[in-house]
N, C-alpha and C positions, 0 to 999 in steps of 0.2 A: 203705329204703336203695336198693333196686333202682330205685325211681322217682326218687330224687335223682340217681343216676348218669345215668339217662336224660335227666333235665332238663338237667343240666350239659352232656351231649354235644350235645343239640339246640341249647342256647344257643351253644355253641362253633361249631357249623356255621353257625348263623344270623349270627353276628358276623364270620365270615371275610371277606365282601366289604368290610365297613367297615374292618376292620384292613388289608386289602390297599390300599384307597384311601388311607388315612392314611399308610401306609408309602411309597407311590409319591410322594405329595406331599412328604413329609418328606425322603426320601433322593434325590429327583430332582435332577440337576445344574442350576445356575442358568441362566436363558435367556442366550443369547449377547448381548453388548452390541454396539450399533451403533457401528462405528468410522468416523470421517470420513477417507476415503482421498483426498480432493481434493488435499491437500498432498503426499501420497506420489506421486500420479499426476504432479503438476507436477515433482517432483524426478526421477522416472523419465524423463520426457520430456527434461529437461535433460541427464540422464546419457546417454540415447540419442543426443542431438545431439553431445555431446562425444565419444562413442564413434565416431560417423561421421567426425568430423574427424580423430580419431586414426587411424582405419582408412585415411583418405586419405593420411596421412603414411606409414603402414606400406606401403601400395601403392606410393607413390613410392620408398621405400627399396628395395622389392623390384625395381623397375625399375632403380634405380641399381646394385644388386648384379648383376642379370642382364645389364645393358648397359654400365654405366659402369665398373665395377671389373674385371669379368672379361673385358670386351671381346667377350662372346658373347651371343647371344639363345638362344631355344629351339632354333633350327636348328643343325645341326652345323657350319655355316660361320660365321665371325665376322661380326657385323652392325655392329659399331662398332669403329673403330680407337681405341686408347687415346691420350689426349692426350700429347704429347711432354714438355711441361714444366709440367703442372698436377697438383695432388694432389686436385682437386675436379672436379665436373661443370660448373662455371659456364662454362668455355670450350668446352663441347661441346653446349650447348643448341641451337645452329643447325646442328649436324652432321647430315647426312642418313643415316638408318638404315633397315633393313628393318622392315616392320610385321609382327610375328608374329601369326598367327591373326586377321587383321583382320576376317574375316567374322563373328566372334563379338563384335566390339567393342561392339555395341549390344544384346546379349542382355538381354531383360527390358523393352526399350523398343520402341515402335512408331512407324514413320514416319507423319507427318501428310500424307496424300496431297493432291494438288491439289483433288480433288473434296470431300474432307473440309473443307479450308480454305475453299473456295467456299461450302459449306453453312453453315459456322460464321460467316463474316464477309462473304461475297460477293466477287465479283471486284474487285480493286483499281481497275481501270478497264475499260471495255468493250473497247477495242482494245489488244492487247499486241504488242510487238515485241521484238527481241533487245536493244534499247537501253533504258537507264534512262529512265523518264518519271515524271511526277507522278501521284499517286493522285487519283482523282476520287470514290472511295467515301467518303461522309460519315462512316459508322461507323468506318471504318479511320482516316481523318484525325483523328477525335476521340480516338483511342487512341495515335497516334504522338507521340513526344517525342524531343528530342535532348538527351542528357545525357553528362556525364563519368562513366564507370563505373569509374574507377580508372586503369589504364594506358592506356586508349583512350577516345575519344569515339565515341558511337554514336547513330544514329537508329533507334529500334525501337519496337515495341509497349510501352506503359508497364510491364505486368507482366514483360515480357522484360528490360527494363532493371533492374528490381528484382532479378530472378533472376541476371543476369550480374554485377551488382555484388557479390552475395553470393559468387559463384564466385571472382571476383578477390580478394575480401577473404580467402577461405580460402587462395588461392595466395600472397598476400602474407605470411600467417602462416607457412605451411609451406614455401614455396619462394620466399623473397624475392629471390634472385639471378635466378631465372627471371622473376618478376613484372616486374622492371625492364627486361626485354628483349622484352616482349610488344608487338607492333605489330598494327594492323588494316589489312586490305585491302578494307574496306567492309562495310556492313550493309544498310540499306534500298536496294533497287533494284527499282523497279516494272517488271518485264519478264517475259517468258515463259521457261519452261525451255528451255535450249538444245536445239534439234532438234525441239521440239514446235510445234504450230500455235496452240493457245489456252490451254494449261495454265500457270497462274501459278506462278512460283518461290516458295519460302518466303522468299526475300529481298524479294519484292514485298509481303509482309505485315509486314515488319519483325520476322521471327521467326528470322533467321539472321545469322550474322556470319562473316567470313573472317579468320583470325588467322595470323600468322607470327611468327617470331623474327628480330629485328634487321632487319626490312623485307625479308627474302629470301622471295620467293614460292615455294610448293611446286610441284613439277612434277606435273601432273595425270596420274593413271592409270599411275603407274610402280611402285606397290606399296611406295613408300618415303616417308619423311617426316622432318621435323626431330625430333630427340630431345625438344626442349622441348614439341612438340605431343603426343607420346605421354604425357608427364607431365601435361599440361593435360587430356587426354581424360578421365582418371579424375575430376577435379574437376567437369567438365561432366556426366559421366554421373550422378554422385551427385545432381546438381541436376535431373536429368530431361531432359538434352539429348542429341540424336543426333550422333554423330561421322561425318563424311563418309568416313572411312577404310573404313567398313564397307559403302559403296555398291558396286554392281557395277562402276562406273567410279570407282575410288578418288579421293577429293577430300579429303585429310586436313586441309586448312586450313579446312574448312567445318564449322561447328557450328550446329545448328538445334534448336528446341524440339520435344519429342516430342508425340505425340498424347495420351499420358497426362497430361502437364503442362498441355496446353491444356484438357482436360476438367476438370482440377482448377480451373483459373482460371475456367472457365464455371460450375462449381458454386458458386464463391465470388463470382460476379457481377463478376469483374474484366474480362471480355470479353463 
């Protein structure tokens, strides 16, 4: 009897690893299934795009509330006089207002310097003056096109035309009254930067456009601009464009493509 008990005990000890292995396989959770997330990623991208458009509208409403309805900006003094006989902002788009916190207008974006543009595309022409001239750079000429981009016609770099057309399409959806009053004061102009000797302006590359409301030009370097341009600035920024209101010498009718956007186009082989 003592030998039988010893034999059973030894058998129990010897079979323990096999029992543990069988239990682990039997009770283990099933392996995770592979889920195709490509469709989900597409839907998420579409939702993010819709959210960006909605955010643009919300930002526009914030400006309306702070400037149009209350008649005050962030400053303690009034920045906009309330329209006398209108219950909407449509009659105030051309009104000149103070630009609150203009130096942070382009936060998150970087200016494309003349040296960067020259390295990217080359000089538009060898000799630059303060007057608009024709481009002699073959690479640049191959990328320049003249097209109707919505409320205006512009001659610019081809990817810039695609980008600004999208900007104006968004404006037409969310600010249709403003869209109908947008005018241009020029786009391509092969010249040097005012006051420089040989640095080419972003206009010289077809990467900038001057915009105004109702054909009224903005006064340079006075720290003020048309209300419609403040509303437009947010649409341009979301598309990766720099607003001239943030320059040391304020130029709020000026919009140009940022360095980040140009690098994106280069990665995509568009320039």
